[in-house]
VEXTORDO-317318 format. One record per residue (C-alpha): residue number from 1; residue in one letter; y, z, x negated. Coordinates in pm, whole numbers. Example, Ala and Ser with C-alpha at 12.3 -4.5 7.8 and 13.67 -1.06 7.14 Angstrom:
2
> kolmar	dopa	v	w	u
> 1	A	-450	780	-1230
> 2	S	-106	714	-1367
//
This chain:
544
> kolmar	dopa	v	w	u
> 1	M	9922	2914	-11241
> 2	G	9850	2748	-11504
> 3	M	9813	2356	-11459
> 4	S	9809	2441	-11095
> 5	A	9448	2444	-11120
> 6	R	9215	2656	-10886
> 7	V	9083	2936	-11110
> 8	A	8690	2961	-11109
> 9	W	8707	3321	-11264
> 10	S	8596	3624	-11063
> 11	V	8603	4004	-11163
> 12	V	8297	4207	-11086
> 13	V	8416	4531	-10893
> 14	G	8245	4822	-10760
> 15	A	8330	5182	-10841
> 16	A	7963	5242	-10972
> 17	L	7967	4962	-11218
> 18	V	8050	5084	-11580
> 19	L	8076	4780	-11881
> 20	S	8021	4911	-12202
> 21	G	8102	4780	-12551
> 22	C	7816	4786	-12816
> 23	G	7765	5095	-12987
> 24	A	8012	5287	-12785
> 25	D	7880	5619	-12754
> 26	G	8173	5846	-12853
> 27	P	8525	5843	-13002
> 28	A	8613	5741	-13394
> 29	G	8694	5981	-13616
> 30	D	8677	6373	-13629
> 31	G	8867	6476	-13372
> 32	G	8545	6503	-13108
> 33	G	8744	6412	-12848
> 34	D	9051	6615	-12903
> 35	R	9246	6350	-13061
> 36	S	9225	6096	-12718
> 37	I	9491	6064	-12471
> 38	T	9505	5898	-12078
> 39	V	9729	5668	-12011
> 40	R	9814	5576	-11632
> 41	G	9679	5215	-11561
> 42	C	9644	4985	-11311
> 43	A	9351	4721	-11198
> 44	P	9366	4423	-11421
> 45	E	9307	4109	-11185
> 46	N	9077	3902	-11451
> 47	P	8827	3982	-11713
> 48	L	8959	4094	-12030
> 49	V	9068	3790	-12198
> 50	P	9391	3683	-12325
> 51	G	9366	3311	-12209
> 52	M	9290	3470	-11869
> 53	T	9550	3755	-11870
> 54	M	9952	3696	-11783
> 55	E	9991	3981	-11576
> 56	S	10082	4377	-11712
> 57	C	9812	4559	-11599
> 58	G	9529	4361	-11788
> 59	G	9786	4292	-12041
> 60	Q	9851	4669	-12138
> 61	V	9450	4676	-12241
> 62	V	9436	4354	-12417
> 63	D	9742	4398	-12632
> 64	Q	9551	4713	-12757
> 65	L	9236	4509	-12836
> 66	F	9363	4155	-12981
> 67	S	9636	4139	-13285
> 68	K	9762	3800	-13278
> 69	L	9973	3609	-13552
> 70	I	10278	3803	-13517
> 71	R	10340	4134	-13329
> 72	Y	10684	4243	-13200
> 73	D	10864	4538	-13317
> 74	P	10853	4805	-13044
> 75	D	11194	4925	-13113
> 76	T	11379	4555	-13149
> 77	A	11144	4293	-13020
> 78	E	11198	4113	-13341
> 79	P	10854	3940	-13462
> 80	V	10692	4073	-13720
> 81	Y	10404	3871	-13944
> 82	E	10044	4055	-13832
> 83	I	9724	3831	-13901
> 84	A	9982	3585	-14018
> 85	E	10094	3563	-14387
> 86	S	10331	3273	-14325
> 87	I	10437	3049	-14082
> 88	D	10641	2736	-14189
> 89	S	10745	2401	-14123
> 90	E	11016	2166	-14323
> 91	D	11103	1967	-13999
> 92	N	11048	2199	-13699
> 93	T	10734	1976	-13573
> 94	T	10441	2005	-13793
> 95	W	10387	2391	-13880
> 96	T	10178	2537	-14106
> 97	V	10003	2859	-14040
> 98	T	9863	3097	-14347
> 99	L	9637	3395	-14251
> 100	R	9626	3734	-14422
> 101	S	9284	3779	-14580
> 102	G	9062	4096	-14472
> 103	W	9105	4071	-14109
> 104	T	8787	4115	-13855
> 105	F	8682	4122	-13526
> 106	H	8553	4424	-13417
> 107	N	8172	4283	-13449
> 108	G	8278	4275	-13822
> 109	D	8302	3887	-13824
> 110	P	8595	3730	-14030
> 111	V	8906	3594	-13866
> 112	T	8973	3228	-13973
> 113	S	9158	2919	-13904
> 114	Q	8882	2806	-13682
> 115	S	8877	3156	-13488
> 116	F	9268	3038	-13355
> 117	V	9221	2705	-13317
> 118	D	8887	2690	-13105
> 119	A	9084	2974	-12911
> 120	W	9364	2778	-12841
> 121	N	9191	2465	-12758
> 122	W	8979	2688	-12515
> 123	V	9275	2831	-12321
> 124	A	9475	2483	-12318
> 125	Y	9158	2257	-12185
> 126	A	9224	2244	-11799
> 127	P	8849	2239	-11674
> 128	N	8825	2600	-11802
> 129	G	9126	2759	-11558
> 130	T	9307	2962	-11751
> 131	L	9594	3127	-11650
> 132	N	9790	3055	-11974
> 133	S	9707	2692	-12035
> 134	Y	10072	2567	-12004
> 135	F	10178	2822	-12291
> 136	F	10018	2523	-12541
> 137	R	10210	2276	-12394
> 138	M	10420	2204	-12687
> 139	I	10124	2099	-12885
> 140	E	10084	1717	-12986
> 141	G	9764	1634	-12750
> 142	Y	9810	1904	-12505
> 143	A	9851	1645	-12197
> 144	D	9504	1467	-12322
> 145	L	9312	1803	-12186
> 146	Q	9514	1769	-11852
> 147	P	9430	1557	-11538
> 148	R	9480	1244	-11584
> 149	E	9602	1240	-11239
> 150	A	9859	1486	-11010
> 151	I	9620	1740	-10802
> 152	T	9682	2007	-10520
> 153	P	9663	2362	-10638
> 154	D	9314	2417	-10422
> 155	V	9150	2115	-10651
> 156	E	8927	2290	-10909
> 157	I	8961	2060	-11259
> 158	T	8634	1917	-11370
> 159	P	8566	1759	-11747
> 160	G	8573	1458	-11585
> 161	M	8920	1451	-11464
> 162	V	9061	1471	-11797
> 163	E	9038	1280	-12133
> 164	K	8951	1515	-12426
> 165	S	8854	1913	-12483
> 166	E	9088	1955	-12827
> 167	M	9412	1877	-12890
> 168	S	9529	1613	-13180
> 169	G	9806	1898	-13281
> 170	L	9583	2155	-13437
> 171	R	9376	2120	-13782
> 172	V	9184	2334	-13999
> 173	I	9253	2314	-14340
> 174	D	9083	2556	-14482
> 175	D	8971	2935	-14361
> 176	L	9294	3079	-14402
> 177	T	9509	2768	-14357
> 178	F	9551	2564	-14061
> 179	E	9822	2320	-13915
> 180	V	9997	2300	-13587
> 181	T	10192	1947	-13497
> 182	L	10372	1961	-13192
> 183	S	10500	1703	-12963
> 184	Q	10854	1725	-13058
> 185	P	11049	1971	-13283
> 186	E	11066	2289	-13164
> 187	S	11226	2595	-13386
> 188	S	11146	2917	-13154
> 189	F	10756	2830	-13212
> 190	P	10681	3126	-13420
> 191	L	10852	3339	-13185
> 192	R	10599	3273	-12922
> 193	V	10284	3336	-13118
> 194	G	10288	3685	-13047
> 195	Y	10188	3642	-12723
> 196	A	9834	3733	-12574
> 197	A	9751	3364	-12513
> 198	F	9766	3298	-12901
> 199	A	9505	3530	-13010
> 200	P	9217	3426	-13200
> 201	M	8858	3441	-13059
> 202	P	8501	3523	-13191
> 203	D	8208	3270	-13159
> 204	E	8051	3497	-12923
> 205	F	8326	3455	-12678
> 206	F	8256	3091	-12620
> 207	A	7869	3110	-12512
> 208	D	7953	3329	-12199
> 209	P	8386	3352	-12164
> 210	E	8352	3573	-11818
> 211	A	8060	3818	-11958
> 212	F	8280	3883	-12280
> 213	G	8557	3967	-12091
> 214	R	8416	4272	-11964
> 215	N	8286	4350	-12322
> 216	P	8543	4220	-12496
> 217	I	8514	4189	-12889
> 218	G	8868	4171	-13032
> 219	T	9103	4227	-13343
> 220	G	9342	4488	-13239
> 221	P	9390	4845	-13363
> 222	F	9166	4984	-13091
> 223	E	8812	4850	-12991
> 224	F	8661	4833	-12632
> 225	V	8411	5116	-12547
> 226	E	8379	5087	-12203
> 227	W	8524	4966	-11833
> 228	S	8431	5137	-11501
> 229	Q	8555	4928	-11268
> 230	S	8861	5078	-11055
> 231	S	8872	5413	-11223
> 232	E	8888	5335	-11616
> 233	I	8931	5149	-11917
> 234	R	8842	5325	-12246
> 235	L	8918	5173	-12621
> 236	R	8884	5384	-12954
> 237	A	9056	5299	-13251
> 238	Y	8923	5088	-13468
> 239	D	8853	5181	-13832
> 240	G	8877	4816	-13987
> 241	Y	9224	4777	-13884
> 242	Q	9439	4551	-14121
> 243	G	9787	4598	-13959
> 244	A	10067	4795	-14161
> 245	V	10017	5080	-13898
> 246	T	9707	5229	-13787
> 247	P	9702	5439	-13459
> 248	Q	9722	5804	-13478
> 249	I	9520	5862	-13206
> 250	D	9115	5841	-13205
> 251	E	9066	5701	-12816
> 252	V	9262	5621	-12527
> 253	T	9190	5588	-12176
> 254	F	9359	5367	-11927
> 255	R	9310	5548	-11607
> 256	I	9326	5342	-11277
> 257	Y	9548	5522	-11066
> 258	Q	9579	5372	-10673
> 259	D	9902	5591	-10635
> 260	D	10190	5675	-10878
> 261	L	10250	6023	-10708
> 262	A	9903	6126	-10760
> 263	A	9949	6028	-11126
> 264	Y	10281	6179	-11139
> 265	N	10085	6533	-11031
> 266	D	9840	6475	-11281
> 267	L	10121	6416	-11570
> 268	Q	10254	6749	-11497
> 269	A	9943	6916	-11497
> 270	D	9871	6765	-11859
> 271	N	9589	6566	-11705
> 272	V	9715	6252	-11792
> 273	D	9949	6191	-12107
> 274	V	10175	5908	-12045
> 275	I	10298	5733	-11743
> 276	P	10479	5425	-11877
> 277	Q	10708	5427	-11568
> 278	L	10799	5734	-11370
> 279	P	10777	5687	-10980
> 280	V	11098	5723	-10846
> 281	S	11047	6002	-10608
> 282	A	11041	6195	-10959
> 283	L	11386	5976	-11037
> 284	A	11559	6119	-10728
> 285	D	11847	6413	-10868
> 286	D	11703	6374	-11188
> 287	T	11378	6597	-11094
> 288	Y	11201	6439	-11386
> 289	Q	11454	6607	-11600
> 290	D	11336	6936	-11468
> 291	D	10987	6882	-11412
> 292	L	10926	6740	-11791
> 293	G	11223	6908	-11984
> 294	D	11256	6695	-12277
> 295	R	10912	6476	-12246
> 296	Y	11054	6139	-12096
> 297	V	11194	5869	-12300
> 298	E	11444	5577	-12164
> 299	K	11426	5199	-12293
> 300	E	11624	4920	-12144
> 301	A	11336	4649	-12063
> 302	L	11303	4248	-12090
> 303	V	11278	4257	-11740
> 304	V	11377	4088	-11412
> 305	S	11256	4211	-11069
> 306	T	11250	3900	-10808
> 307	I	11116	3836	-10475
> 308	S	10955	3521	-10500
> 309	F	10860	3264	-10180
> 310	A	10540	3098	-10097
> 311	P	10501	2760	-10159
> 312	E	10620	2522	-9933
> 313	A	10261	2362	-9898
> 314	V	10136	2730	-9768
> 315	D	10468	2852	-9604
> 316	P	10741	2536	-9472
> 317	N	10924	2835	-9298
> 318	V	11052	2930	-9607
> 319	A	11132	2661	-9774
> 320	D	11510	2591	-9686
> 321	P	11713	2708	-9967
> 322	R	12010	2805	-9724
> 323	L	11746	3033	-9594
> 324	R	11677	3201	-9963
> 325	Q	12039	3229	-10017
> 326	A	12084	3376	-9673
> 327	I	11837	3603	-9741
> 328	S	11956	3684	-10078
> 329	M	12294	3778	-9984
> 330	A	12141	3993	-9744
> 331	I	12050	4234	-9971
> 332	D	12239	4543	-10067
> 333	R	12127	4545	-10428
> 334	E	12416	4818	-10534
> 335	A	12287	5046	-10277
> 336	I	11921	4980	-10313
> 337	T	11952	5037	-10722
> 338	E	12133	5414	-10633
> 339	Q	11976	5550	-10352
> 340	I	11600	5400	-10427
> 341	F	11631	5363	-10816
> 342	H	11874	5618	-10896
> 343	G	12040	5438	-11159
> 344	T	11766	5313	-11352
> 345	R	11763	4954	-11190
> 346	Q	12075	4737	-11235
> 347	P	12182	4453	-10947
> 348	A	12082	4118	-11115
> 349	T	12281	3843	-11121
> 350	G	12060	3575	-11264
> 351	W	11695	3475	-11374
> 352	V	11741	3617	-11744
> 353	A	11747	3976	-11872
> 354	P	12011	4129	-12066
> 355	G	11923	4193	-12421
> 356	V	11797	3844	-12477
> 357	A	12022	3577	-12683
> 358	G	12160	3379	-12427
> 359	Y	12170	3572	-12160
> 360	Q	12467	3526	-11885
> 361	A	12607	3744	-11648
> 362	D	12651	3628	-11306
> 363	V	12450	3291	-11301
> 364	C	12354	3320	-10951
> 365	G	12721	3382	-10833
> 366	V	12772	3452	-10480
> 367	Y	12408	3429	-10355
> 368	C	12338	3761	-10544
> 369	T	12651	3957	-10400
> 370	Y	12589	4155	-10018
> 371	E	12791	3930	-9830
> 372	P	12690	3977	-9477
> 373	E	12904	3755	-9286
> 374	R	12869	3445	-9546
> 375	A	12435	3525	-9550
> 376	R	12495	3477	-9137
> 377	E	12635	3182	-9154
> 378	L	12401	3029	-9388
> 379	Y	12111	3172	-9185
> 380	D	12261	3003	-8870
> 381	E	12272	2692	-9069
> 382	A	11945	2694	-9201
> 383	G	11815	2719	-8832
> 384	G	11720	3099	-8848
> 385	Y	11361	3219	-8885
> 386	E	11136	3241	-8589
> 387	G	10889	3560	-8604
> 388	T	10860	3826	-8859
> 389	L	11003	3744	-9171
> 390	T	10733	3963	-9440
> 391	L	10707	4043	-9790
> 392	A	10404	4105	-9951
> 393	Y	10359	4381	-10219
> 394	N	10079	4566	-10419
> 395	S	10049	4930	-10250
> 396	D	9888	5108	-10604
> 397	G	10240	5042	-10745
> 398	D	10584	5220	-10669
> 399	N	10689	4946	-10416
> 400	R	10710	5075	-10058
> 401	P	11035	5252	-10061
> 402	W	11208	4948	-10209
> 403	V	11002	4711	-10005
> 404	D	11152	4889	-9699
> 405	A	11497	4930	-9796
> 406	V	11499	4587	-9879
> 407	C	11363	4470	-9534
> 408	N	11613	4686	-9355
> 409	S	11888	4537	-9510
> 410	I	11755	4183	-9428
> 411	T	11706	4282	-9066
> 412	E	12059	4452	-9075
> 413	V	12233	4148	-9176
> 414	L	11999	3881	-8998
> 415	D	11876	4027	-8706
> 416	V	11574	3921	-8790
> 417	E	11249	4115	-8807
> 418	C	11101	4163	-9180
> 419	A	10817	4366	-9277
> 420	G	10614	4469	-9593
> 421	V	10270	4341	-9636
> 422	P	10105	4614	-9867
> 423	I	9766	4488	-10030
> 424	P	9536	4745	-10160
> 425	D	9583	4687	-10544
> 426	F	9744	4484	-10815
> 427	G	9435	4256	-10903
> 428	T	9402	4200	-10552
> 429	F	9750	4120	-10485
> 430	R	9759	3859	-10817
> 431	S	9499	3686	-10714
> 432	R	9556	3629	-10378
> 433	V	9910	3488	-10494
> 434	N	9771	3260	-10769
> 435	A	9519	3144	-10514
> 436	R	9812	3044	-10261
> 437	E	9693	3296	-9988
> 438	V	10040	3484	-9935
> 439	A	10265	3335	-9710
> 440	G	10630	3446	-9656
> 441	M	10814	3647	-9951
> 442	F	10605	3869	-10208
> 443	R	10747	4076	-10479
> 444	N	10759	3946	-10822
> 445	L	10847	4082	-11163
> 446	W	10904	3872	-11514
> 447	Q	10817	4111	-11785
> 448	A	10888	3928	-12143
> 449	D	10608	3764	-12295
> 450	Y	10813	3735	-12602
> 451	P	11193	3802	-12680
> 452	S	11329	3470	-12581
> 453	I	11547	3316	-12337
> 454	E	11269	2994	-12257
> 455	N	11017	3261	-12157
> 456	F	11238	3347	-11860
> 457	L	11269	2992	-11761
> 458	A	11018	2757	-11857
> 459	P	10689	2961	-11767
> 460	V	10831	3087	-11434
> 461	Y	11024	2756	-11301
> 462	A	10893	2426	-11473
> 463	T	10730	2198	-11275
> 464	G	10345	2328	-11354
> 465	A	10394	2622	-11495
> 466	S	10145	2879	-11555
> 467	S	10378	3130	-11331
> 468	N	10540	2930	-11064
> 469	D	10389	3087	-10820
> 470	S	10642	2872	-10569
> 471	D	10541	2545	-10677
> 472	Y	10917	2490	-10759
> 473	S	10982	2144	-10873
> 474	N	11354	2017	-11037
> 475	P	11329	1728	-11254
> 476	E	11698	1806	-11390
> 477	F	11572	2137	-11477
> 478	D	11247	2077	-11669
> 479	E	11472	1771	-11869
> 480	L	11702	2066	-11990
> 481	I	11421	2289	-12057
> 482	T	11246	2022	-12300
> 483	E	11600	1911	-12412
> 484	A	11648	2307	-12489
> 485	A	11300	2327	-12673
> 486	S	11403	2095	-12953
> 487	L	11747	2192	-13015
> 488	K	11815	2529	-13267
> 489	G	12060	2812	-13194
> 490	D	12352	2750	-12971
> 491	A	12260	2433	-12891
> 492	A	11946	2537	-12757
> 493	L	12065	2865	-12557
> 494	A	12324	2631	-12421
> 495	K	12079	2378	-12279
> 496	Y	11911	2681	-12129
> 497	N	12212	2794	-11999
> 498	E	12257	2469	-11778
> 499	A	11875	2504	-11669
> 500	E	11953	2861	-11544
> 501	A	12275	2752	-11346
> 502	L	12073	2490	-11186
> 503	L	11874	2762	-10996
> 504	P	12135	2904	-10706
> 505	A	12107	2571	-10550
> 506	D	11757	2604	-10508
> 507	M	11714	2958	-10523
> 508	P	11352	2943	-10598
> 509	S	11331	3314	-10621
> 510	I	11599	3572	-10536
> 511	P	11655	3753	-10847
> 512	L	11672	4152	-10746
> 513	W	11753	4370	-11064
> 514	Y	11701	4454	-11427
> 515	A	11535	4805	-11486
> 516	T	11571	5060	-11733
> 517	T	11222	5217	-11809
> 518	V	11166	5592	-11762
> 519	A	10840	5689	-11918
> 520	G	10678	6065	-11901
> 521	Y	10430	6211	-12136
> 522	S	10212	6545	-12182
> 523	T	10262	6868	-12351
> 524	K	9976	6740	-12582
> 525	V	10144	6409	-12739
> 526	D	10474	6318	-12949
> 527	N	10650	6040	-13096
> 528	V	10591	5816	-12716
> 529	K	10793	5512	-12762
> 530	I	10812	5236	-12501
> 531	T	10853	4867	-12607
> 532	P	11162	4653	-12436
> 533	F	10832	4493	-12264
> 534	Q	10777	4827	-12069
> 535	T	10462	4931	-12255
> 536	I	10322	5197	-12480
> 537	D	10384	5148	-12832
> 538	L	10019	5332	-12896
> 539	L	10089	5275	-13258
> 540	S	10403	5540	-13278
> 541	V	10169	5787	-13018
> 542	T	10093	6142	-13231
> 543	I	9883	6464	-13107
> 544	R	10078	6748	-13127
//
């Protein structure tokens, strides 16, 4: 959670509520709806504002609505210029960003340097309570937008607690050029700016950000049509999109499901066109291949699934690292990945996903292996656990089978009762985690925002980081992360490796498994691609 602030946002809910975009009375193009597709979606945690979106349910929609300075190649995850013409620096500290001319927001307003500078300042400004504020920490003057004194997570940050509302490191040069000065040299800066937090925003946003999030105006290949809460989010292709690759479909509906099996049944009946990740029941004995024929794709994902622990201030009973290590060693990853996920998951041995430069195997060491005897020894050394050990998860995803299997493994080894705690939907689940309302353990999954080892470590485990759900803090880890960011190439990767190597001793989370995404699609569509970020590349999808 960004700078440990209590988020002041709320989502207006209710099945009957429909949020519509201006002039959204039908799909674009001449297909009359024939070139529209439906994708399995889930409930976003917050309104559709990039600076407030750091989870996959909202992210899959926001990424279609908002273009950024760069995008990531859907096959390789390599960065490619999008709105940016260039991002240059002679010293890796002061960066000059030049924009391509002709880009517009969906309301026709031009995208300018001011659109980026204002948006980045708004996200970084702590009183706005954004979840993605932390991603701007490298810009000079960021600290002036944060509280002068340390606060607890339940405190709402007010303007009087901070010194400034704009970062000194941002300067508009002209309509198509702006300058970014960092607090230290960082060669990887251009790699990060394809993440949603760095999207530009139109003037209309700043008048009423929360209302805007229910009727967003973006810059991406698709524009907002309507959001029927708890039902669906509908987008249509934007005719004025200036990207190199334009949509081959006219409209996409993200249908919000509460049950993966229901979505899969709809896929087989051609009532939904793409499911980004098939349910585990379809993976058993390769059932999906019999059901779908060749209408599936597989992709190794930049993802690590973990179990997180409640912050010590929320639940001190799970604070002892020895208890966490014992729990980890009581989990039979090999058996669960084979029996539940049927080989589409691989046991995790660290906190960084394979496929990322700098990845090292076996960082977690013995603590990520199934060692029942040693687990019981550590459990006893930690004093055991009184009561029922709980593992919370969102029940609208395909989580219960593996949660039950993990709990059964823990109970069998440690002789402690372990139970899954379902929370109705992903949005509610993440809201409770962010509000520090979940005790015990809870499921987590880190899906890369950009292809960098830094992204798997700094936003999740650095002190005060936006996705540090357990409020973990290790000054030595923080110093290594800061030092790594100032270096290049192998020297930087070596420092990130050193930082990751500190995690097993504290066990801030339990690495579970890496993922191979298996997606399925209907007889209506073709050329379906799943990106390394486990998202659909809608610019590739065609109609048969």
